[in-house]
DRENPA-3360 file (N, C-alpha, C; in nm, 2 decimals, always signed):
BEGIN
1 = MPRDRSRR = +0.08/-0.12/+0.00/+0.00/+0.00/+0.00/+0.09/+0.13/+0.00 ~ +0.06/+0.23/-0.09/+0.14/+0.35/-0.09/+0.14/+0.42/+0.04 ~ +0.24/+0.49/+0.07/+0.25/+0.56/+0.20/+0.18/+0.70/+0.18 ~ +0.13/+0.75/+0.29/+0.07/+0.88/+0.30/+0.19/+0.98/+0.27 ~ +0.16/+1.08/+0.19/+0.26/+1.18/+0.16/+0.20/+1.32/+0.17 ~ +0.13/+1.34/+0.29/+0.08/+1.47/+0.32/+0.21/+1.56/+0.35 ~ +0.19/+1.69/+0.32/+0.30/+1.78/+0.34/+0.27/+1.87/+0.46 ~ +0.31/+1.83/+0.57/+0.30/+1.91/+0.69/+0.40/+2.02/+0.69;
9 = APEIMILF = +0.36/+2.14/+0.72/+0.45/+2.26/+0.71/+0.57/+2.24/+0.80 ~ +0.70/+2.25/+0.74/+0.82/+2.23/+0.82/+0.84/+2.34/+0.91 ~ +0.95/+2.33/+0.99/+0.99/+2.44/+1.09/+1.05/+2.55/+1.00 ~ +0.98/+2.66/+0.99/+1.02/+2.76/+0.90/+1.03/+2.90/+0.96 ~ +1.10/+2.99/+0.90/+1.10/+3.13/+0.93/+1.04/+3.21/+0.82 ~ +0.93/+3.28/+0.85/+0.86/+3.36/+0.75/+0.93/+3.49/+0.73 ~ +0.97/+3.52/+0.61/+1.04/+3.64/+0.58/+0.94/+3.76/+0.55 ~ +0.84/+3.72/+0.48/+0.74/+3.82/+0.44/+0.61/+3.75/+0.41;
17 = LVKFLTKE = +0.50/+3.82/+0.41/+0.37/+3.78/+0.36/+0.32/+3.86/+0.24 ~ +0.24/+3.81/+0.16/+0.19/+3.88/+0.05/+0.04/+3.86/+0.03 ~ -0.03/+3.96/+0.02/-0.17/+3.95/-0.01/-0.19/+3.99/-0.16 ~ -0.25/+3.90/-0.24/-0.28/+3.93/-0.38/-0.42/+3.98/-0.38 ~ -0.44/+4.09/-0.47/-0.57/+4.16/-0.47/-0.60/+4.19/-0.62 ~ -0.73/+4.20/-0.65/-0.78/+4.21/-0.78/-0.81/+4.35/-0.82 ~ -0.82/+4.45/-0.73/-0.85/+4.59/-0.76/-0.76/+4.68/-0.68 ~ -0.73/+4.79/-0.74/-0.65/+4.89/-0.67/-0.72/+4.94/-0.54;
25 = AYVQDLLD = -0.85/+4.95/-0.55/-0.92/+5.00/-0.43/-0.90/+4.90/-0.31 ~ -0.89/+4.77/-0.34/-0.87/+4.68/-0.23/-0.73/+4.70/-0.17 ~ -0.63/+4.74/-0.26/-0.50/+4.77/-0.20/-0.50/+4.88/-0.10 ~ -0.57/+4.99/-0.14/-0.59/+5.10/-0.05/-0.66/+5.06/+0.08 ~ -0.76/+4.98/+0.07/-0.83/+4.93/+0.19/-0.74/+4.86/+0.29 ~ -0.65/+4.77/+0.22/-0.56/+4.69/+0.31/-0.46/+4.79/+0.37 ~ -0.40/+4.88/+0.30/-0.31/+4.97/+0.35/-0.37/+5.06/+0.46 ~ -0.50/+5.08/+0.46/-0.57/+5.15/+0.56/-0.59/+5.06/+0.68;
33 = GKIHAKRL = -0.57/+4.93/+0.66/-0.58/+4.84/+0.78/-0.71/+4.77/+0.79 ~ -0.77/+4.76/+0.68/-0.90/+4.68/+0.66/-0.88/+4.54/+0.62 ~ -0.89/+4.44/+0.71/-0.87/+4.31/+0.69/-1.00/+4.24/+0.65 ~ -1.01/+4.21/+0.52/-1.14/+4.15/+0.47/-1.13/+4.00/+0.47 ~ -1.20/+3.94/+0.57/-1.19/+3.79/+0.58/-1.32/+3.73/+0.55 ~ -1.33/+3.64/+0.45/-1.45/+3.58/+0.40/-1.48/+3.46/+0.49 ~ -1.60/+3.41/+0.50/-1.64/+3.29/+0.56/-1.58/+3.17/+0.49 ~ -1.55/+3.07/+0.56/-1.49/+2.95/+0.50/-1.60/+2.89/+0.40;
41 = SWFKQMED = -1.72/+2.91/+0.42/-1.83/+2.86/+0.33/-1.81/+2.93/+0.19 ~ -1.76/+3.05/+0.18/-1.75/+3.12/+0.06/-1.64/+3.04/-0.03 ~ -1.54/+2.99/+0.03/-1.44/+2.93/-0.05/-1.48/+2.79/-0.10 ~ -1.59/+2.74/-0.05/-1.64/+2.60/-0.09/-1.74/+2.61/-0.21 ~ -1.75/+2.72/-0.28/-1.83/+2.73/-0.39/-1.77/+2.65/-0.51 ~ -1.85/+2.62/-0.61/-1.81/+2.53/-0.72/-1.68/+2.59/-0.78 ~ -1.58/+2.50/-0.79/-1.45/+2.55/-0.84/-1.45/+2.58/-0.99 ~ -1.54/+2.52/-1.07/-1.55/+2.54/-1.21/-1.59/+2.68/-1.25;
49 = EDASGRLD = -1.64/+2.76/-1.15/-1.68/+2.89/-1.17/-1.56/+2.99/-1.15 ~ -1.45/+2.93/-1.11/-1.34/+3.01/-1.07/-1.21/+2.96/-1.13 ~ -1.14/+3.06/-1.20/-1.01/+3.02/-1.26/-0.89/+3.07/-1.18 ~ -0.91/+3.13/-1.07/-0.80/+3.19/-0.99/-0.74/+3.10/-0.89 ~ -0.80/+2.99/-0.86/-0.74/+2.91/-0.75/-0.79/+2.95/-0.62 ~ -0.88/+3.04/-0.60/-0.93/+3.08/-0.47/-1.03/+2.99/-0.41 ~ -1.11/+2.92/-0.49/-1.22/+2.84/-0.44/-1.17/+2.69/-0.43 ~ -1.23/+2.62/-0.33/-1.19/+2.48/-0.31/-1.31/+2.42/-0.23;
57 = RHEGAIAW = -1.38/+2.33/-0.30/-1.50/+2.28/-0.24/-1.47/+2.18/-0.12 ~ -1.34/+2.14/-0.11/-1.30/+2.05/+0.00/-1.25/+2.13/+0.12 ~ -1.26/+2.26/+0.12/-1.21/+2.34/+0.23/-1.27/+2.29/+0.36 ~ -1.19/+2.28/+0.46/-1.24/+2.25/+0.60/-1.28/+2.10/+0.62 ~ -1.24/+2.01/+0.54/-1.27/+1.87/+0.56/-1.21/+1.82/+0.68 ~ -1.29/+1.76/+0.77/-1.24/+1.70/+0.89/-1.19/+1.56/+0.88 ~ -1.23/+1.50/+0.77/-1.18/+1.36/+0.75/-1.17/+1.34/+0.59 ~ -1.06/+1.26/+0.56/-1.04/+1.22/+0.42/-1.00/+1.08/+0.42;
65 = HQPDRISS = -1.09/+0.99/+0.39/-1.05/+0.84/+0.41/-1.06/+0.77/+0.28 ~ -0.95/+0.69/+0.25/-0.94/+0.62/+0.13/-1.04/+0.49/+0.14 ~ -1.11/+0.46/+0.03/-1.20/+0.35/+0.03/-1.14/+0.22/+0.07 ~ -1.02/+0.19/+0.03/-0.96/+0.06/+0.06/-0.91/+0.05/+0.21 ~ -0.93/+0.16/+0.28/-0.88/+0.15/+0.42/-1.00/+0.17/+0.51 ~ -1.13/+0.16/+0.46/-1.25/+0.17/+0.54/-1.30/+0.04/+0.55 ~ -1.31/-0.01/+0.68/-1.36/-0.15/+0.70/-1.51/-0.16/+0.69 ~ -1.58/-0.05/+0.73/-1.73/-0.05/+0.73/-1.78/+0.10/+0.73;
73 = LVINGWNL = -1.87/+0.12/+0.65/-1.94/+0.26/+0.64/-2.09/+0.23/+0.64 ~ -2.16/+0.25/+0.75/-2.30/+0.23/+0.76/-2.37/+0.36/+0.79 ~ -2.47/+0.41/+0.71/-2.54/+0.53/+0.74/-2.69/+0.50/+0.73 ~ -2.76/+0.53/+0.83/-2.91/+0.51/+0.84/-2.94/+0.36/+0.81 ~ -2.85/+0.27/+0.86/-2.87/+0.13/+0.85/-2.83/+0.07/+0.71 ~ -2.79/+0.16/+0.62/-2.74/+0.11/+0.49/-2.59/+0.09/+0.49 ~ -2.55/-0.03/+0.46/-2.40/-0.06/+0.44/-2.35/-0.01/+0.30 ~ -2.28/+0.10/+0.31/-2.23/+0.17/+0.18/-2.09/+0.12/+0.15;
81 = TPDLAGPV = -2.03/+0.04/+0.23/-1.89/+0.00/+0.20/-1.86/-0.06/+0.07 ~ -1.94/-0.15/+0.01/-1.91/-0.21/-0.12/-1.92/-0.11/-0.23 ~ -1.99/+0.00/-0.21/-2.02/+0.10/-0.32/-1.92/+0.21/-0.32 ~ -1.82/+0.22/-0.24/-1.73/+0.33/-0.24/-1.64/+0.32/-0.35 ~ -1.64/+0.43/-0.43/-1.56/+0.44/-0.55/-1.45/+0.55/-0.54 ~ -1.45/+0.62/-0.43/-1.35/+0.72/-0.41/-1.34/+0.76/-0.26 ~ -1.25/+0.85/-0.23/-1.23/+0.89/-0.08/-1.36/+0.94/-0.02 ~ -1.38/+0.91/+0.11/-1.50/+0.96/+0.19/-1.45/+1.09/+0.26;
89 = EMHWNWLN = -1.53/+1.19/+0.24/-1.50/+1.33/+0.29/-1.61/+1.36/+0.39 ~ -1.56/+1.42/+0.50/-1.66/+1.46/+0.61/-1.64/+1.61/+0.65 ~ -1.74/+1.67/+0.68/-1.73/+1.82/+0.72/-1.82/+1.84/+0.85 ~ -1.78/+1.94/+0.92/-1.87/+1.99/+1.03/-1.92/+2.13/+0.99 ~ -2.05/+2.15/+1.00/-2.11/+2.27/+0.95/-2.06/+2.39/+1.02 ~ -2.03/+2.38/+1.15/-1.99/+2.50/+1.23/-1.86/+2.56/+1.17 ~ -1.78/+2.48/+1.10/-1.65/+2.54/+1.05/-1.68/+2.64/+0.93 ~ -1.79/+2.62/+0.87/-1.82/+2.71/+0.76/-1.84/+2.86/+0.80;
97 = YLNIYCTY = -1.86/+2.88/+0.93/-1.88/+3.02/+0.98/-1.75/+3.08/+1.02 ~ -1.64/+3.01/+1.02/-1.51/+3.08/+1.05/-1.48/+3.17/+0.93 ~ -1.41/+3.28/+0.98/-1.36/+3.38/+0.88/-1.21/+3.35/+0.85 ~ -1.18/+3.35/+0.72/-1.05/+3.31/+0.67/-0.98/+3.43/+0.61 ~ -0.86/+3.46/+0.64/-0.78/+3.56/+0.58/-0.65/+3.49/+0.52 ~ -0.64/+3.49/+0.39/-0.54/+3.41/+0.32/-0.42/+3.50/+0.27 ~ -0.30/+3.46/+0.30/-0.18/+3.53/+0.25/-0.08/+3.42/+0.20 ~ +0.01/+3.47/+0.11/+0.12/+3.39/+0.06/+0.24/+3.42/+0.15;
105 = AGCLTKDE = +0.31/+3.31/+0.19/+0.42/+3.32/+0.28/+0.55/+3.30/+0.21 ~ +0.64/+3.40/+0.21/+0.78/+3.38/+0.16/+0.86/+3.33/+0.28 ~ +0.91/+3.21/+0.27/+0.98/+3.16/+0.39/+1.09/+3.07/+0.35 ~ +1.18/+3.05/+0.45/+1.29/+2.95/+0.44/+1.29/+2.87/+0.56 ~ +1.35/+2.75/+0.55/+1.36/+2.67/+0.68/+1.46/+2.73/+0.77 ~ +1.45/+2.69/+0.89/+1.55/+2.75/+0.99/+1.69/+2.70/+0.96 ~ +1.69/+2.58/+0.91/+1.83/+2.53/+0.87/+1.89/+2.61/+0.76 ~ +1.81/+2.65/+0.66/+1.86/+2.73/+0.55/+1.90/+2.87/+0.60;
113 = LKHMPEEI = +1.84/+2.92/+0.70/+1.87/+3.05/+0.75/+1.99/+3.05/+0.85 ~ +2.02/+2.94/+0.90/+2.12/+2.92/+1.01/+2.25/+2.99/+0.97 ~ +2.30/+2.97/+0.85/+2.44/+3.03/+0.81/+2.42/+3.13/+0.70 ~ +2.30/+3.19/+0.70/+2.27/+3.29/+0.59/+2.34/+3.43/+0.62 ~ +2.41/+3.48/+0.53/+2.47/+3.62/+0.55/+2.35/+3.72/+0.57 ~ +2.39/+3.84/+0.61/+2.29/+3.94/+0.64/+2.20/+3.97/+0.51 ~ +2.27/+3.98/+0.40/+2.20/+4.01/+0.27/+2.17/+3.87/+0.21 ~ +2.04/+3.84/+0.17/+2.01/+3.71/+0.12/+2.07/+3.70/-0.02;
121 = PIGTRSQL = +2.15/+3.59/-0.05/+2.22/+3.57/-0.18/+2.12/+3.56/-0.29 ~ +2.16/+3.59/-0.41/+2.07/+3.58/-0.53/+2.02/+3.45/-0.55 ~ +2.10/+3.34/-0.52/+2.05/+3.21/-0.54/+1.93/+3.18/-0.45 ~ +1.94/+3.22/-0.32/+1.83/+3.20/-0.23/+1.71/+3.29/-0.26 ~ +1.73/+3.41/-0.31/+1.62/+3.49/-0.36/+1.55/+3.43/-0.47 ~ +1.62/+3.36/-0.56/+1.56/+3.29/-0.67/+1.47/+3.18/-0.61 ~ +1.52/+3.11/-0.51/+1.43/+3.01/-0.44/+1.30/+3.07/-0.39 ~ +1.30/+3.19/-0.36/+1.18/+3.26/-0.30/+1.09/+3.31/-0.41;
129 = AFPGSCFS = +1.14/+3.30/-0.54/+1.06/+3.36/-0.65/+0.91/+3.31/-0.65 ~ +0.83/+3.40/-0.69/+0.69/+3.37/-0.70/+0.66/+3.29/-0.82 ~ +0.59/+3.18/-0.81/+0.55/+3.10/-0.93/+0.45/+3.17/-1.01 ~ +0.45/+3.16/-1.15/+0.36/+3.23/-1.23/+0.21/+3.19/-1.20 ~ +0.19/+3.08/-1.14/+0.05/+3.04/-1.12/-0.01/+3.13/-1.01 ~ +0.07/+3.20/-0.93/+0.02/+3.29/-0.83/-0.04/+3.42/-0.89 ~ +0.01/+3.45/-1.01/-0.04/+3.58/-1.07/-0.18/+3.58/-1.10 ~ -0.25/+3.46/-1.11/-0.39/+3.46/-1.13/-0.47/+3.50/-1.01;
137 = LGQYAVVI = -0.40/+3.51/-0.89/-0.47/+3.55/-0.77/-0.50/+3.70/-0.76 ~ -0.45/+3.77/-0.85/-0.47/+3.92/-0.85/-0.36/+3.99/-0.91 ~ -0.39/+4.11/-0.98/-0.28/+4.18/-1.05/-0.21/+4.28/-0.95 ~ -0.26/+4.29/-0.83/-0.19/+4.38/-0.73/-0.15/+4.29/-0.61 ~ -0.04/+4.34/-0.55/+0.02/+4.27/-0.44/+0.06/+4.36/-0.33 ~ +0.03/+4.33/-0.21/+0.08/+4.41/-0.09/+0.17/+4.31/-0.02 ~ +0.30/+4.35/+0.00/+0.40/+4.27/+0.07/+0.40/+4.32/+0.21 ~ +0.38/+4.24/+0.31/+0.40/+4.26/+0.45/+0.54/+4.22/+0.49;
145 = NNVSEFIR = +0.62/+4.33/+0.52/+0.76/+4.29/+0.54/+0.80/+4.29/+0.69 ~ +0.71/+4.31/+0.78/+0.72/+4.30/+0.92/+0.61/+4.20/+0.97 ~ +0.64/+4.07/+0.96/+0.53/+3.98/+0.98/+0.49/+3.97/+1.12 ~ +0.58/+3.98/+1.21/+0.55/+3.97/+1.36/+0.46/+4.08/+1.40 ~ +0.49/+4.20/+1.35/+0.41/+4.32/+1.38/+0.27/+4.31/+1.32 ~ +0.26/+4.26/+1.20/+0.13/+4.24/+1.14/+0.04/+4.15/+1.21 ~ +0.10/+4.04/+1.26/+0.03/+3.94/+1.34/-0.01/+4.00/+1.47 ~ +0.08/+4.08/+1.53/+0.05/+4.15/+1.66/-0.07/+4.24/+1.65;
153 = RIGKAVTA = -0.08/+4.31/+1.54/-0.19/+4.41/+1.52/-0.32/+4.34/+1.49 ~ -0.32/+4.23/+1.42/-0.44/+4.15/+1.39/-0.48/+4.10/+1.53 ~ -0.39/+4.04/+1.60/-0.42/+3.98/+1.73/-0.48/+4.08/+1.83 ~ -0.43/+4.20/+1.83/-0.48/+4.30/+1.91/-0.63/+4.34/+1.88 ~ -0.66/+4.35/+1.75/-0.79/+4.38/+1.70/-0.89/+4.26/+1.74 ~ -0.84/+4.14/+1.72/-0.92/+4.03/+1.75/-0.96/+4.02/+1.90 ~ -0.86/+4.05/+1.98/-0.89/+4.05/+2.13/-0.99/+4.16/+2.16 ~ -0.97/+4.28/+2.10/-1.05/+4.39/+2.14/-1.20/+4.37/+2.10;
161 = NDYRMRCA = -1.22/+4.28/+2.00/-1.36/+4.25/+1.95/-1.41/+4.12/+2.02 ~ -1.33/+4.06/+2.11/-1.37/+3.94/+2.18/-1.39/+3.82/+2.08 ~ -1.30/+3.82/+1.97/-1.30/+3.71/+1.88/-1.19/+3.61/+1.93 ~ -1.18/+3.50/+1.86/-1.07/+3.41/+1.87/-1.00/+3.39/+1.74 ~ -0.87/+3.36/+1.74/-0.79/+3.35/+1.62/-0.68/+3.25/+1.64 ~ -0.66/+3.18/+1.53/-0.54/+3.10/+1.51/-0.48/+3.13/+1.38 ~ -0.34/+3.14/+1.37/-0.28/+3.16/+1.24/-0.16/+3.07/+1.23 ~ -0.15/+3.01/+1.11/-0.04/+2.92/+1.09/-0.03/+2.89/+0.93;
169 = GVNYYNPD = +0.08/+2.82/+0.90/+0.09/+2.78/+0.76/+0.00/+2.67/+0.73 ~ -0.04/+2.66/+0.60/-0.13/+2.55/+0.56/-0.05/+2.43/+0.53 ~ -0.10/+2.31/+0.56/-0.05/+2.18/+0.52/-0.11/+2.13/+0.40 ~ -0.04/+2.06/+0.32/-0.09/+2.01/+0.18/-0.08/+1.86/+0.18 ~ -0.19/+1.80/+0.13/-0.19/+1.65/+0.12/-0.23/+1.60/-0.02 ~ -0.19/+1.49/-0.05/-0.22/+1.42/-0.18/-0.35/+1.35/-0.16 ~ -0.46/+1.39/-0.23/-0.59/+1.33/-0.20/-0.61/+1.19/-0.26 ~ -0.51/+1.15/-0.34/-0.52/+1.01/-0.39/-0.46/+0.91/-0.29;
177 = IYHGHHFD = -0.38/+0.96/-0.20/-0.31/+0.87/-0.10/-0.34/+0.90/+0.05 ~ -0.36/+1.03/+0.08/-0.38/+1.07/+0.22/-0.50/+1.00/+0.28 ~ -0.48/+0.96/+0.40/-0.59/+0.90/+0.48/-0.58/+0.95/+0.63 ~ -0.67/+1.03/+0.66/-0.66/+1.09/+0.80/-0.78/+1.18/+0.84 ~ -0.76/+1.24/+0.95/-0.87/+1.33/+1.00/-0.80/+1.45/+1.07 ~ -0.88/+1.56/+1.08/-0.84/+1.69/+1.15/-0.95/+1.74/+1.22 ~ -0.94/+1.75/+1.35/-1.05/+1.80/+1.43/-1.04/+1.94/+1.47 ~ -1.16/+2.00/+1.49/-1.18/+2.14/+1.53/-1.12/+2.23/+1.42;
185 = VEAAFWKQ = -1.06/+2.34/+1.47/-1.02/+2.44/+1.38/-0.90/+2.39/+1.29 ~ -0.83/+2.29/+1.33/-0.72/+2.24/+1.26/-0.76/+2.20/+1.11 ~ -0.88/+2.17/+1.09/-0.93/+2.13/+0.96/-0.92/+2.25/+0.86 ~ -0.92/+2.37/+0.91/-0.90/+2.49/+0.82/-0.76/+2.51/+0.77 ~ -0.67/+2.43/+0.82/-0.53/+2.45/+0.78/-0.48/+2.33/+0.70 ~ -0.57/+2.26/+0.63/-0.53/+2.15/+0.54/-0.60/+2.17/+0.41 ~ -0.52/+2.16/+0.30/-0.57/+2.17/+0.17/-0.51/+2.07/+0.08 ~ -0.57/+2.04/-0.04/-0.51/+1.94/-0.13/-0.39/+2.00/-0.20;
193 = DRYSYQRE = -0.29/+1.91/-0.23/-0.16/+1.96/-0.28/-0.16/+2.03/-0.41 ~ -0.27/+2.03/-0.49/-0.28/+2.11/-0.61/-0.28/+2.26/-0.58 ~ -0.30/+2.30/-0.46/-0.29/+2.44/-0.42/-0.16/+2.47/-0.35 ~ -0.07/+2.39/-0.35/+0.06/+2.41/-0.27/+0.14/+2.52/-0.33 ~ +0.12/+2.56/-0.46/+0.19/+2.67/-0.51/+0.16/+2.80/-0.44 ~ +0.04/+2.81/-0.37/+0.00/+2.93/-0.30/+0.07/+2.95/-0.17 ~ +0.15/+2.85/-0.12/+0.23/+2.86/+0.00/+0.16/+2.94/+0.11 ~ +0.05/+2.90/+0.14/-0.05/+2.98/+0.22/-0.01/+2.99/+0.37;
201 = YRFVIDTR = -0.02/+3.10/+0.42/-0.03/+3.13/+0.56/-0.16/+3.20/+0.59 ~ -0.24/+3.14/+0.68/-0.38/+3.19/+0.69/-0.41/+3.23/+0.83 ~ -0.50/+3.32/+0.84/-0.56/+3.37/+0.97/-0.70/+3.32/+0.98 ~ -0.73/+3.23/+1.08/-0.87/+3.18/+1.10/-0.93/+3.25/+1.22 ~ -1.04/+3.32/+1.20/-1.10/+3.40/+1.31/-1.24/+3.35/+1.33 ~ -1.26/+3.33/+1.46/-1.39/+3.28/+1.51/-1.47/+3.40/+1.57 ~ -1.57/+3.45/+1.51/-1.64/+3.56/+1.57/-1.76/+3.51/+1.65 ~ -1.78/+3.39/+1.67/-1.89/+3.33/+1.74/-2.02/+3.37/+1.68;
209 = TVGDDPLI = -2.03/+3.39/+1.55/-2.16/+3.43/+1.48/-2.18/+3.33/+1.37 ~ -2.30/+3.32/+1.32/-2.33/+3.24/+1.21/-2.37/+3.33/+1.09 ~ -2.37/+3.28/+0.97/-2.41/+3.36/+0.85/-2.30/+3.35/+0.75 ~ -2.33/+3.42/+0.64/-2.24/+3.42/+0.52/-2.16/+3.55/+0.50 ~ -2.19/+3.65/+0.59/-2.13/+3.78/+0.57/-1.98/+3.77/+0.61 ~ -1.90/+3.85/+0.53/-1.75/+3.85/+0.57/-1.72/+3.94/+0.69 ~ -1.61/+3.92/+0.73/-1.56/+4.01/+0.85/-1.46/+4.12/+0.80 ~ -1.49/+4.24/+0.83/-1.39/+4.35/+0.81/-1.33/+4.39/+0.94;
217 = LNIGDIRD = -1.21/+4.35/+0.96/-1.14/+4.38/+1.09/-1.05/+4.50/+1.07 ~ -1.06/+4.60/+1.15/-0.98/+4.72/+1.13/-0.87/+4.71/+1.22 ~ -0.74/+4.71/+1.17/-0.62/+4.70/+1.25/-0.54/+4.83/+1.25 ~ -0.59/+4.93/+1.18/-0.52/+5.06/+1.17/-0.42/+5.06/+1.05 ~ -0.38/+5.17/+1.01/-0.29/+5.19/+0.89/-0.17/+5.10/+0.90 ~ -0.13/+5.04/+0.79/-0.02/+4.95/+0.79/+0.09/+4.99/+0.69 ~ +0.08/+5.11/+0.64/+0.18/+5.15/+0.54/+0.32/+5.14/+0.59 ~ +0.34/+5.15/+0.72/+0.48/+5.14/+0.78/+0.54/+5.01/+0.77;
225 = ITLAFRTS = +0.46/+4.90/+0.75/+0.52/+4.77/+0.74/+0.48/+4.70/+0.61 ~ +0.45/+4.77/+0.51/+0.41/+4.71/+0.38/+0.48/+4.78/+0.26 ~ +0.47/+4.71/+0.15/+0.51/+4.76/+0.02/+0.41/+4.72/-0.08 ~ +0.37/+4.80/-0.18/+0.27/+4.77/-0.28/+0.34/+4.76/-0.41 ~ +0.30/+4.66/-0.49/+0.35/+4.64/-0.62/+0.24/+4.59/-0.71 ~ +0.26/+4.59/-0.84/+0.18/+4.51/-0.94/+0.24/+4.37/-0.92 ~ +0.16/+4.27/-0.93/+0.20/+4.13/-0.92/+0.31/+4.10/-1.01 ~ +0.30/+4.14/-1.13/+0.40/+4.11/-1.23/+0.54/+4.17/-1.20;
233 = ELNNKFLG = +0.55/+4.26/-1.10/+0.68/+4.33/-1.07/+0.74/+4.26/-0.95 ~ +0.68/+4.16/-0.88/+0.72/+4.11/-0.76/+0.86/+4.05/-0.77 ~ +0.88/+3.96/-0.86/+1.02/+3.90/-0.87/+1.13/+3.99/-0.90 ~ +1.10/+4.09/-0.99/+1.21/+4.17/-1.03/+1.22/+4.29/-0.93 ~ +1.12/+4.37/-0.90/+1.14/+4.48/-0.82/+1.15/+4.45/-0.66 ~ +1.08/+4.35/-0.62/+1.09/+4.31/-0.48/+1.20/+4.22/-0.45 ~ +1.21/+4.11/-0.52/+1.31/+4.01/-0.49/+1.44/+4.03/-0.56 ~ +1.44/+4.10/-0.67/+1.56/+4.13/-0.75/+1.61/+4.01/-0.83;
241 = V = +1.52/+3.93/-0.88/+1.55/+3.81/-0.96/+1.49/+3.81/-1.09;
% end
């Protein structure tokens, strides 16, 4: 039997975050400190209506089980085990109400950074280069170059509003092989490996409310910790590669 090859995020150091945006007005909103976080249910719309890679109907799956590893599946008295033709996917409805803020993480492992000179060499900067597939996420990009301060400001606003938050890198799994489960909010940090080019670091916010409306969290002006570019300029003007 093939081994599970899920890609759990390694021990890393995040050098910068990037938010890809589709309109210049959204850039100004972000620079003003407006964090626009959609409900997880929004991302689960039909993928064939979206060519940008933002939508994923498998978002928030708490279980992904391969049919050849399920000994028995009985629902309402019916034994469905012999009829399984693909993986069994399970979801909890309450996860749909979480608000998700997605960013791209430019990062290196701590081992790679251990002997790094003060200025990152061109070879390493090339390793950080943005894949062309990211350009479909939006023609504008805001680079957050002080990650810890950005996280602190979001955390402060979350606490002030009596919300709860968890932020972390997304783990990627091969849906043809992976067999496992993720409970509670951890499920929001797992995605299929066809999205791995997005190198996502996400903020998951629980407002303790239900509905489909997005959250707009105001963290104050962030122009002091950001740079704005056209997405097509990132590799050249930001990374110098």
